SEBAMAR-824155 format. One record per residue: residue number from 0; x, y, z of N, C-alpha, C in turn; residue in one letter; chain. Coordinates in nm, 4 decimals. Example, Ala and Ser with C-alpha at 12.3 -4.5 7.8 and 13.67 -1.06 7.14 Angstrom:
2
0 | 1.3190 | -0.5690 | 0.7800 | 1.2300 | -0.4500 | 0.7800 | 1.3200 | -0.3300 | 0.7800 | a | A .
1 | 1.2850 | -0.2250 | 0.7080 | 1.3670 | -0.1060 | 0.7140 | 1.2900 | 0.0030 | 0.7870 | s | A .
END
This chain:
159
0 | -4.1069 | 3.0342 | -3.5235 | -4.1130 | 2.9631 | -3.3983 | -4.1265 | 2.8143 | -3.4285 | m | A .
1 | -4.0554 | 2.7363 | -3.3510 | -4.0608 | 2.5908 | -3.3623 | -4.0950 | 2.5372 | -3.2243 | i | A .
2 | -4.1864 | 2.4404 | -3.2183 | -4.2290 | 2.3845 | -3.0901 | -4.2303 | 2.2333 | -3.1007 | f | A .
3 | -4.1801 | 2.1666 | -2.9980 | -4.1817 | 2.0211 | -2.9993 | -4.1418 | 1.9641 | -2.8653 | g | A .
4 | -4.1175 | 1.8331 | -2.8658 | -4.0727 | 1.7644 | -2.7456 | -3.9429 | 1.6922 | -2.7782 | n | A .
5 | -3.8526 | 1.6942 | -2.6858 | -3.7203 | 1.6366 | -2.7044 | -3.7268 | 1.4891 | -2.7457 | i | A .
6 | -3.8290 | 1.4179 | -2.6995 | -3.8409 | 1.2749 | -2.7325 | -3.8738 | 1.2533 | -2.8810 | k | A .
7 | -3.9222 | 1.3562 | -2.9482 | -3.9576 | 1.3461 | -3.0894 | -3.8483 | 1.3986 | -3.1828 | d | A .
8 | -3.7320 | 1.4277 | -3.1270 | -3.6262 | 1.4918 | -3.2066 | -3.5889 | 1.4099 | -3.3306 | y | A .
9 | -3.5570 | 1.2818 | -3.3131 | -3.5120 | 1.2006 | -3.4266 | -3.6199 | 1.1866 | -3.5332 | e | A .
10 | -3.7438 | 1.1686 | -3.4914 | -3.8505 | 1.1431 | -3.5883 | -3.9070 | 1.2690 | -3.6528 | s | A .
11 | -3.8963 | 1.3826 | -3.5884 | -3.9650 | 1.4990 | -3.6415 | -3.8827 | 1.6232 | -3.6682 | g | A .
12 | -3.7537 | 1.6224 | -3.6305 | -3.6779 | 1.7470 | -3.6412 | -3.5425 | 1.7321 | -3.7094 | f | A .
13 | -3.5282 | 1.6302 | -3.7929 | -3.4017 | 1.6069 | -3.8625 | -3.3663 | 1.7221 | -3.9568 | a | A .
14 | -3.4643 | 1.8005 | -3.9972 | -3.4455 | 1.9109 | -4.0905 | -3.3893 | 2.0377 | -4.0253 | w | A .
15 | -3.3784 | 2.0400 | -3.8932 | -3.3301 | 2.1602 | -3.8253 | -3.1897 | 2.1991 | -3.8731 | l | A .
16 | -3.1598 | 2.3279 | -3.8787 | -3.0237 | 2.3712 | -3.9108 | -2.9254 | 2.3177 | -3.8049 | p | A .
17 | -2.8006 | 2.2978 | -3.8450 | -2.7003 | 2.2363 | -3.7583 | -2.6870 | 2.3032 | -3.6209 | q | A .
18 | -2.6880 | 2.4363 | -3.6108 | -2.6763 | 2.4941 | -3.4764 | -2.7873 | 2.4474 | -3.3815 | p | A .
19 | -2.9088 | 2.4319 | -3.4327 | -3.0184 | 2.3846 | -3.3480 | -3.0047 | 2.2352 | -3.3188 | f | A .
20 | -2.9522 | 2.1586 | -3.4139 | -2.9260 | 2.0174 | -3.3873 | -2.8247 | 2.0028 | -3.2738 | k | A .
21 | -2.7215 | 2.0863 | -3.2752 | -2.6210 | 2.0858 | -3.1683 | -2.6874 | 2.1119 | -3.0341 | t | A .
22 | -2.7769 | 2.2092 | -3.0306 | -2.8470 | 2.2440 | -2.9071 | -2.9341 | 2.1280 | -2.8594 | v | A .
23 | -3.0139 | 2.0710 | -2.9485 | -3.1049 | 1.9632 | -2.9091 | -3.0266 | 1.8428 | -2.8578 | i | A .
24 | -2.9162 | 1.8090 | -2.9233 | -2.8324 | 1.6983 | -2.8752 | -2.7811 | 1.7276 | -2.7342 | e | A .
25 | -2.7401 | 1.8502 | -2.7106 | -2.6933 | 1.8893 | -2.5768 | -2.8067 | 1.8778 | -2.4748 | h | A .
26 | -2.9247 | 1.9210 | -2.5120 | -3.0393 | 1.9116 | -2.4210 | -3.0696 | 1.7653 | -2.3877 | l | A .
27 | -3.0595 | 1.6785 | -2.4872 | -3.0883 | 1.5364 | -2.4659 | -2.9845 | 1.4696 | -2.3751 | k | A .
28 | -2.8587 | 1.5115 | -2.3846 | -2.7498 | 1.4424 | -2.3172 | -2.7163 | 1.4972 | -2.1787 | q | A .
29 | -2.7749 | 1.6080 | -2.1403 | -2.7368 | 1.6741 | -2.0152 | -2.8420 | 1.6534 | -1.9078 | t | A .
30 | -2.7980 | 1.6213 | -1.7879 | -2.8881 | 1.6089 | -1.6727 | -2.9012 | 1.7459 | -1.6072 | d | A .
31 | -3.0005 | 1.8205 | -1.6504 | -3.0179 | 1.9569 | -1.6017 | -3.0729 | 1.9620 | -1.4593 | f | A .
32 | -3.1276 | 1.8523 | -1.4104 | -3.1705 | 1.8466 | -1.2701 | -3.0489 | 1.8525 | -1.1786 | q | A .
33 | -2.9381 | 1.7914 | -1.2213 | -2.8178 | 1.7842 | -1.1391 | -2.7254 | 1.9044 | -1.1594 | a | A .
34 | -2.7427 | 1.9757 | -1.2686 | -2.6542 | 2.0876 | -1.3019 | -2.6924 | 2.2110 | -1.2196 | l | A .
35 | -2.5951 | 2.2773 | -1.1585 | -2.6266 | 2.3993 | -1.0833 | -2.6792 | 2.5105 | -1.1747 | p | A .
36 | -2.7600 | 2.5963 | -1.1181 | -2.8072 | 2.7154 | -1.1884 | -2.6853 | 2.7951 | -1.2329 | v | A .
37 | -2.6895 | 2.8463 | -1.3551 | -2.5781 | 2.9266 | -1.4051 | -2.5721 | 2.9294 | -1.5555 | g | A .
38 | -2.4661 | 2.9908 | -1.6072 | -2.4440 | 3.0027 | -1.7506 | -2.3265 | 2.9147 | -1.7912 | n | A .
39 | -2.3398 | 2.8496 | -1.9076 | -2.2392 | 2.7560 | -1.9561 | -2.2173 | 2.7772 | -2.1047 | y | A .
40 | -2.0925 | 2.7861 | -2.1469 | -2.0619 | 2.7976 | -2.2889 | -2.0747 | 2.6611 | -2.3545 | d | A .
41 | -2.1407 | 2.6570 | -2.4685 | -2.1477 | 2.5359 | -2.5498 | -2.0535 | 2.5514 | -2.6700 | l | A .
42 | -2.0602 | 2.6670 | -2.7344 | -1.9661 | 2.7049 | -2.8405 | -1.9311 | 2.8515 | -2.8196 | q | A .
43 | -1.8606 | 2.8778 | -2.7112 | -1.8236 | 3.0150 | -2.6783 | -1.9473 | 3.1014 | -2.6621 | g | A .
44 | -1.9399 | 3.2219 | -2.7145 | -2.0552 | 3.3127 | -2.7076 | -2.1470 | 3.2972 | -2.8286 | k | A .
45 | -2.1150 | 3.2025 | -2.9180 | -2.2036 | 3.1760 | -3.0312 | -2.3240 | 3.0931 | -2.9878 | d | A .
46 | -2.2995 | 2.9965 | -2.8993 | -2.4072 | 2.9158 | -2.8424 | -2.3751 | 2.8973 | -2.6952 | i | A .
47 | -2.4629 | 2.9491 | -2.6086 | -2.4410 | 2.9312 | -2.4655 | -2.5713 | 2.8970 | -2.3952 | y | A .
48 | -2.5560 | 2.8370 | -2.2780 | -2.6668 | 2.7761 | -2.2056 | -2.6893 | 2.8507 | -2.0749 | v | A .
49 | -2.8153 | 2.8800 | -2.0451 | -2.8544 | 2.9396 | -1.9175 | -2.9492 | 2.8422 | -1.8482 | q | A .
50 | -2.9116 | 2.8007 | -1.7270 | -2.9950 | 2.7116 | -1.6468 | -3.0471 | 2.7934 | -1.5300 | v | A .
51 | -3.1785 | 2.7927 | -1.5097 | -3.2309 | 2.8674 | -1.3959 | -3.3618 | 2.8106 | -1.3447 | f | A .
52 | -3.3880 | 2.8441 | -1.2196 | -3.5148 | 2.8130 | -1.1553 | -3.5925 | 2.9432 | -1.1468 | d | A .
53 | -3.7206 | 2.9355 | -1.1714 | -3.8036 | 3.0562 | -1.1664 | -3.9416 | 3.0208 | -1.1145 | m | A .
54 | -4.0115 | 3.1211 | -1.0695 | -4.1505 | 3.1053 | -1.0293 | -4.2364 | 3.1715 | -1.1356 | t | A .
55 | -4.3300 | 3.0953 | -1.1911 | -4.4185 | 3.1513 | -1.2928 | -4.5102 | 3.2560 | -1.2292 | t | A .
56 | -4.5628 | 3.3440 | -1.3126 | -4.6439 | 3.4568 | -1.2663 | -4.7738 | 3.4645 | -1.3461 | k | A .
57 | -4.8724 | 3.5352 | -1.2923 | -4.9927 | 3.5607 | -1.3722 | -4.9564 | 3.6360 | -1.5012 | p | A .
58 | -5.0330 | 3.6130 | -1.6053 | -5.0099 | 3.6743 | -1.7357 | -4.9824 | 3.8242 | -1.7249 | f | A .
59 | -5.0628 | 3.8961 | -1.6486 | -5.0518 | 4.0420 | -1.6392 | -4.9198 | 4.0883 | -1.5786 | a | A .
60 | -4.8481 | 3.9990 | -1.5113 | -4.7208 | 4.0352 | -1.4484 | -4.5995 | 3.9968 | -1.5337 | e | A .
61 | -4.6230 | 3.9536 | -1.6559 | -4.5144 | 3.9158 | -1.7460 | -4.5085 | 4.0137 | -1.8628 | t | A .
62 | -4.3946 | 4.0125 | -1.9341 | -4.3793 | 4.1057 | -2.0456 | -4.3335 | 4.0324 | -2.1714 | r | A .
63 | -4.3915 | 4.0709 | -2.2858 | -4.3454 | 4.0139 | -2.4126 | -4.2089 | 4.0717 | -2.4493 | p | A .
64 | -4.1250 | 3.9856 | -2.5102 | -3.9884 | 4.0257 | -2.5406 | -3.9439 | 3.9717 | -2.6753 | e | A .
65 | -3.8367 | 4.0323 | -2.7292 | -3.7698 | 3.9837 | -2.8493 | -3.6197 | 4.0016 | -2.8308 | v | A .
66 | -3.5457 | 3.9302 | -2.9153 | -3.4007 | 3.9420 | -2.9204 | -3.3640 | 3.9604 | -3.0670 | h | A .
67 | -3.2556 | 4.0273 | -3.0948 | -3.2155 | 4.0525 | -3.2331 | -3.0887 | 3.9766 | -3.2730 | r | A .
68 | -2.9960 | 3.9569 | -3.1806 | -2.8688 | 3.8922 | -3.2127 | -2.8696 | 3.7415 | -3.1880 | q | A .
69 | -2.9620 | 3.6952 | -3.1033 | -2.9681 | 3.5538 | -3.0665 | -3.1090 | 3.4994 | -3.0826 | y | A .
70 | -3.1164 | 3.3726 | -3.1204 | -3.2411 | 3.2967 | -3.1134 | -3.2423 | 3.2299 | -2.9765 | a | A .
71 | -3.3585 | 3.2119 | -2.9198 | -3.3755 | 3.1403 | -2.7931 | -3.4253 | 2.9993 | -2.8208 | d | A .
72 | -3.3632 | 2.9011 | -2.7587 | -3.4201 | 2.7672 | -2.7514 | -3.4555 | 2.7486 | -2.6042 | v | A .
73 | -3.5847 | 2.7505 | -2.5734 | -3.6294 | 2.7357 | -2.4353 | -3.6731 | 2.5914 | -2.4138 | q | A .
74 | -3.6248 | 2.5332 | -2.3035 | -3.6447 | 2.3917 | -2.2751 | -3.6959 | 2.3758 | -2.1328 | f | A .
75 | -3.8043 | 2.3008 | -2.1174 | -3.8633 | 2.2773 | -1.9857 | -3.8024 | 2.1514 | -1.9246 | s | A .
76 | -3.7401 | 2.1678 | -1.8079 | -3.6813 | 2.0545 | -1.7362 | -3.7843 | 1.9949 | -1.6413 | v | A .
77 | -3.8429 | 2.0784 | -1.5572 | -3.9502 | 2.0315 | -1.4691 | -4.0456 | 2.1462 | -1.4395 | c | A .
78 | -4.1699 | 2.1114 | -1.4159 | -4.2734 | 2.2104 | -1.3922 | -4.3472 | 2.2443 | -1.5208 | g | A .
79 | -4.4491 | 2.3271 | -1.5068 | -4.5323 | 2.3682 | -1.6196 | -4.5305 | 2.5201 | -1.6306 | h | A .
80 | -4.5248 | 2.5666 | -1.7517 | -4.5172 | 2.7095 | -1.7796 | -4.5901 | 2.7347 | -1.9105 | e | A .
81 | -4.6501 | 2.8503 | -1.9227 | -4.7019 | 2.8930 | -2.0522 | -4.6094 | 3.0010 | -2.1060 | q | A .
82 | -4.5966 | 3.0019 | -2.2384 | -4.5200 | 3.1058 | -2.3063 | -4.6092 | 3.1641 | -2.4144 | i | A .
83 | -4.6307 | 3.2942 | -2.4080 | -4.7050 | 3.3621 | -2.5133 | -4.6151 | 3.3779 | -2.6350 | g | A .
84 | -4.6740 | 3.3734 | -2.7530 | -4.5974 | 3.3904 | -2.8762 | -4.6812 | 3.4659 | -2.9786 | v | A .
85 | -4.6145 | 3.5549 | -3.0499 | -4.6796 | 3.6328 | -3.1556 | -4.5727 | 3.6726 | -3.2565 | a | A .
86 | -4.6156 | 3.7055 | -3.3746 | -4.5236 | 3.7535 | -3.4774 | -4.4891 | 3.8989 | -3.4489 | s | A .
87 | -4.3631 | 3.9343 | -3.4667 | -4.3208 | 4.0728 | -3.4469 | -4.3456 | 4.1492 | -3.5759 | d | A .
88 | -4.4622 | 4.2131 | -3.5831 | -4.5036 | 4.2790 | -3.7068 | -4.4622 | 4.4258 | -3.7155 | d | A .
89 | -4.3865 | 4.4740 | -3.6164 | -4.3388 | 4.6119 | -3.6195 | -4.4340 | 4.7137 | -3.5602 | g | A .
90 | -4.5503 | 4.6702 | -3.5131 | -4.6488 | 4.7655 | -3.4612 | -4.6538 | 4.7711 | -3.3086 | s | A .
91 | -4.5682 | 4.6962 | -3.2405 | -4.5742 | 4.6892 | -3.0951 | -4.5006 | 4.8065 | -3.0294 | n | A .
92 | -4.5629 | 4.8630 | -2.9282 | -4.5017 | 4.9739 | -2.8545 | -4.3911 | 4.9195 | -2.7642 | a | A .
93 | -4.2749 | 4.9835 | -2.7712 | -4.1601 | 4.9427 | -2.6908 | -4.1786 | 4.9920 | -2.5477 | v | A .
94 | -4.1637 | 4.9007 | -2.4518 | -4.1707 | 4.9369 | -2.3100 | -4.0312 | 4.9628 | -2.2539 | a | A .
95 | -3.9330 | 4.8801 | -2.2980 | -3.7961 | 4.8953 | -2.2478 | -3.6994 | 4.8359 | -2.3501 | e | A .
96 | -3.6024 | 4.9170 | -2.3911 | -3.5053 | 4.8752 | -2.4915 | -3.3701 | 4.8491 | -2.4257 | d | A .
97 | -3.3343 | 4.7204 | -2.4153 | -3.2052 | 4.6797 | -2.3591 | -3.1232 | 4.6053 | -2.4646 | l | A .
98 | -3.1493 | 4.6346 | -2.5920 | -3.0817 | 4.5630 | -2.6996 | -2.9298 | 4.5817 | -2.6946 | l | A .
99 | -2.8835 | 4.7023 | -2.6703 | -2.7389 | 4.7281 | -2.6696 | -2.6687 | 4.6547 | -2.5552 | a | A .
100 | -2.7332 | 4.6482 | -2.4385 | -2.6701 | 4.5867 | -2.3211 | -2.6913 | 4.4363 | -2.3131 | e | A .
101 | -2.8136 | 4.3897 | -2.3474 | -2.8490 | 4.2498 | -2.3196 | -2.9218 | 4.1791 | -2.4338 | r | A .
102 | -2.9253 | 4.2405 | -2.5520 | -3.0002 | 4.1835 | -2.6650 | -3.1431 | 4.1499 | -2.6225 | d | A .
103 | -3.2085 | 4.2465 | -2.5604 | -3.3420 | 4.2252 | -2.5046 | -3.4257 | 4.3509 | -2.5234 | l | A .
104 | -3.5440 | 4.3306 | -2.5796 | -3.6383 | 4.4402 | -2.6000 | -3.7724 | 4.3944 | -2.5458 | l | A .
105 | -3.8285 | 4.4716 | -2.4528 | -3.9609 | 4.4412 | -2.3980 | -4.0645 | 4.5279 | -2.4684 | f | A .
106 | -4.1768 | 4.4674 | -2.5015 | -4.2901 | 4.5407 | -2.5561 | -4.3934 | 4.5622 | -2.4472 | y | A .
107 | -4.4734 | 4.6672 | -2.4649 | -4.5825 | 4.6953 | -2.3708 | -4.6939 | 4.5924 | -2.3856 | a | A .
108 | -4.7097 | 4.5390 | -2.5037 | -4.8116 | 4.4383 | -2.5323 | -4.7988 | 4.3966 | -2.6773 | g | A .
109 | -4.8707 | 4.2920 | -2.7146 | -4.8690 | 4.2456 | -2.8530 | -5.0098 | 4.2033 | -2.8938 | v | A .
110 | -5.0328 | 4.2069 | -3.0233 | -5.1603 | 4.1633 | -3.0785 | -5.1498 | 4.0164 | -3.1196 | q | A .
111 | -5.2628 | 3.9481 | -3.1202 | -5.2734 | 3.8113 | -3.1722 | -5.1763 | 3.7142 | -3.1054 | n | A .
112 | -5.1656 | 3.7231 | -2.9742 | -5.0759 | 3.6364 | -2.8988 | -5.1425 | 3.5014 | -2.8719 | e | A .
113 | -5.0686 | 3.3951 | -2.8968 | -5.1126 | 3.2593 | -2.8657 | -5.0290 | 3.2066 | -2.7509 | s | A .
114 | -5.0814 | 3.1058 | -2.6814 | -5.0100 | 3.0510 | -2.5663 | -4.9651 | 2.9078 | -2.5940 | m | A .
115 | -4.8397 | 2.8790 | -2.5601 | -4.7849 | 2.7435 | -2.5629 | -4.7785 | 2.6940 | -2.4194 | l | A .
116 | -4.8106 | 2.5700 | -2.3955 | -4.7926 | 2.5121 | -2.2632 | -4.6683 | 2.4248 | -2.2668 | t | A .
117 | -4.5715 | 2.4631 | -2.1857 | -4.4454 | 2.3915 | -2.1761 | -4.4544 | 2.2917 | -2.0609 | m | A .
118 | -4.4251 | 2.1652 | -2.0915 | -4.4208 | 2.0585 | -1.9921 | -4.2812 | 1.9967 | -1.9999 | t | A .
119 | -4.2414 | 1.9171 | -1.9022 | -4.1070 | 1.8602 | -1.9068 | -4.0777 | 1.7919 | -2.0414 | p | A .
120 | -3.9657 | 1.8316 | -2.1015 | -3.9264 | 1.7794 | -2.2316 | -3.9641 | 1.8690 | -2.3483 | g | A .
121 | -4.0531 | 1.9660 | -2.3264 | -4.0922 | 2.0589 | -2.4330 | -3.9784 | 2.1552 | -2.4645 | s | A .
122 | -3.9668 | 2.1885 | -2.5928 | -3.8746 | 2.2947 | -2.6310 | -3.9437 | 2.3855 | -2.7319 | f | A .
123 | -3.9022 | 2.5101 | -2.7321 | -3.9535 | 2.6077 | -2.8279 | -3.8364 | 2.6924 | -2.8753 | a | A .
124 | -3.8311 | 2.7148 | -3.0055 | -3.7275 | 2.7982 | -3.0655 | -3.7923 | 2.9297 | -3.1048 | v | A .
125 | -3.7365 | 3.0387 | -3.0537 | -3.7876 | 3.1724 | -3.0856 | -3.6805 | 3.2482 | -3.1625 | f | A .
126 | -3.7150 | 3.2877 | -3.2828 | -3.6254 | 3.3641 | -3.3698 | -3.6471 | 3.5133 | -3.3457 | l | A .
127 | -3.5623 | 3.6003 | -3.4015 | -3.5814 | 3.7442 | -3.3796 | -3.7170 | 3.7973 | -3.4254 | p | A .
128 | -3.7847 | 3.7269 | -3.5132 | -3.9169 | 3.7700 | -3.5603 | -4.0296 | 3.7212 | -3.4694 | s | A .
129 | -3.9959 | 3.6473 | -3.3630 | -4.0956 | 3.5909 | -3.2724 | -4.0958 | 3.6636 | -3.1386 | d | A .
130 | -4.2061 | 3.7294 | -3.1100 | -4.2242 | 3.7855 | -2.9762 | -4.2609 | 3.6693 | -2.8848 | v | A .
131 | -4.2009 | 3.6653 | -2.7676 | -4.2359 | 3.5603 | -2.6724 | -4.2483 | 3.6197 | -2.5324 | h | A .
132 | -4.3369 | 3.5581 | -2.4545 | -4.3681 | 3.6040 | -2.3182 | -4.3508 | 3.4821 | -2.2260 | r | A .
133 | -4.2287 | 3.4593 | -2.1768 | -4.2055 | 3.3422 | -2.0912 | -4.2555 | 3.3633 | -1.9486 | p | A .
134 | -4.2649 | 3.2515 | -1.8768 | -4.2904 | 3.2579 | -1.7326 | -4.4338 | 3.2767 | -1.6910 | g | A .
135 | -4.5289 | 3.2489 | -1.7790 | -4.6701 | 3.2665 | -1.7448 | -4.7186 | 3.1419 | -1.6690 | v | A .
136 | -4.7854 | 3.1642 | -1.5581 | -4.8337 | 3.0550 | -1.4736 | -4.9433 | 2.9748 | -1.5420 | a | A .
137 | -4.9415 | 2.8457 | -1.5172 | -5.0485 | 2.7550 | -1.5585 | -5.1303 | 2.7303 | -1.4329 | v | A .
138 | -5.2491 | 2.7854 | -1.4258 | -5.3305 | 2.7731 | -1.3044 | -5.2887 | 2.8736 | -1.1997 | g | A .
139 | -5.1790 | 2.8488 | -1.1330 | -5.1258 | 2.9404 | -1.0324 | -4.9748 | 2.9379 | -1.0361 | g | A .
140 | -4.9097 | 3.0330 | -0.9677 | -4.7639 | 3.0376 | -0.9670 | -4.7025 | 2.9049 | -0.9218 | p | A .
141 | -4.5931 | 2.8682 | -0.9867 | -4.5239 | 2.7428 | -0.9549 | -4.3763 | 2.7591 | -0.9888 | a | A .
142 | -4.2940 | 2.6806 | -0.9231 | -4.1514 | 2.6813 | -0.9523 | -4.1237 | 2.5874 | -1.0690 | t | A .
143 | -4.0445 | 2.6349 | -1.1629 | -4.0039 | 2.5546 | -1.2771 | -3.8527 | 2.5639 | -1.2921 | v | A .
144 | -3.7948 | 2.4581 | -1.3441 | -3.6545 | 2.4629 | -1.3869 | -3.6576 | 2.4638 | -1.5379 | r | A .
145 | -3.5855 | 2.5588 | -1.5953 | -3.5816 | 2.5681 | -1.7404 | -3.4417 | 2.6006 | -1.7871 | k | A .
146 | -3.4210 | 2.5755 | -1.9133 | -3.2947 | 2.6034 | -1.9788 | -3.3246 | 2.6921 | -2.0983 | v | A .
147 | -3.2458 | 2.7960 | -2.1136 | -3.2540 | 2.8793 | -2.2333 | -3.1167 | 2.8737 | -2.2999 | v | A .
148 | -3.1159 | 2.8273 | -2.4237 | -2.9914 | 2.8233 | -2.4994 | -2.9974 | 2.9350 | -2.6014 | v | A .
149 | -2.8955 | 3.0192 | -2.5995 | -2.8850 | 3.1318 | -2.6916 | -2.8005 | 3.0898 | -2.8116 | k | A .
150 | -2.8545 | 3.1100 | -2.9318 | -2.7853 | 3.0742 | -3.0556 | -2.7708 | 3.2013 | -3.1387 | v | A .
151 | -2.6469 | 3.2400 | -3.1649 | -2.6230 | 3.3607 | -3.2448 | -2.6863 | 3.3420 | -3.3830 | r | A .
152 | -2.7727 | 3.4352 | -3.4240 | -2.8476 | 3.4190 | -3.5489 | -2.7564 | 3.4179 | -3.6715 | v | A .
153 | -2.6391 | 3.4782 | -3.6623 | -2.5488 | 3.4756 | -3.7774 | -2.5038 | 3.3330 | -3.8111 | s | A .
154 | -2.5121 | 3.2405 | -3.7149 | -2.4791 | 3.1003 | -3.7407 | -2.5821 | 3.0347 | -3.8331 | l | A .
155 | -2.7000 | 3.0952 | -3.8417 | -2.8083 | 3.0364 | -3.9206 | -2.8050 | 3.0817 | -4.0665 | l | A .
156 | -2.7234 | 3.1818 | -4.0971 | -2.7156 | 3.2322 | -4.2343 | -2.6621 | 3.1220 | -4.3251 | a | A .
157 | -2.7375 | 3.0874 | -4.4255 | -2.6970 | 2.9845 | -4.5198 | -2.7116 | 2.8430 | -4.4662 | g | A .
158 | -2.7722 | 2.8288 | -4.3448 | -2.7868 | 2.6951 | -4.2864 | -2.8970 | 2.6178 | -4.3542 | a | A .
END
């Protein structure tokens, strides 16, 4: 997992693999407030962008998830959200397996989960080994605009 703020990209993230650099540059150059909700190809299905508005929920109403074929780069446009994160150590009970249809696996719960607070400009990179629980309310439910960029993990081989 990688966590940072878009304003610190040049000074702190020059070491990122090229696919993530492509994503961060796109995040910096795009006005996501003006862009309609939807999905957008950045590099075909190898790197694509999802823009959406959501209402955060209490922790108990959210589910931890992982992906196997794609890494997630989650970016906060406006609003505040917490995202739980834990290492996928293989001991988590599966609640729902949608890997074949949507590259998505929900766990019933995870051990040793930490919380990240996402504020405008924050980004977090979640690899297949990172369990993440997006959409957790900070204080109380609130509307947030966020972007999730999917990066095919095979692009990272040898990066």
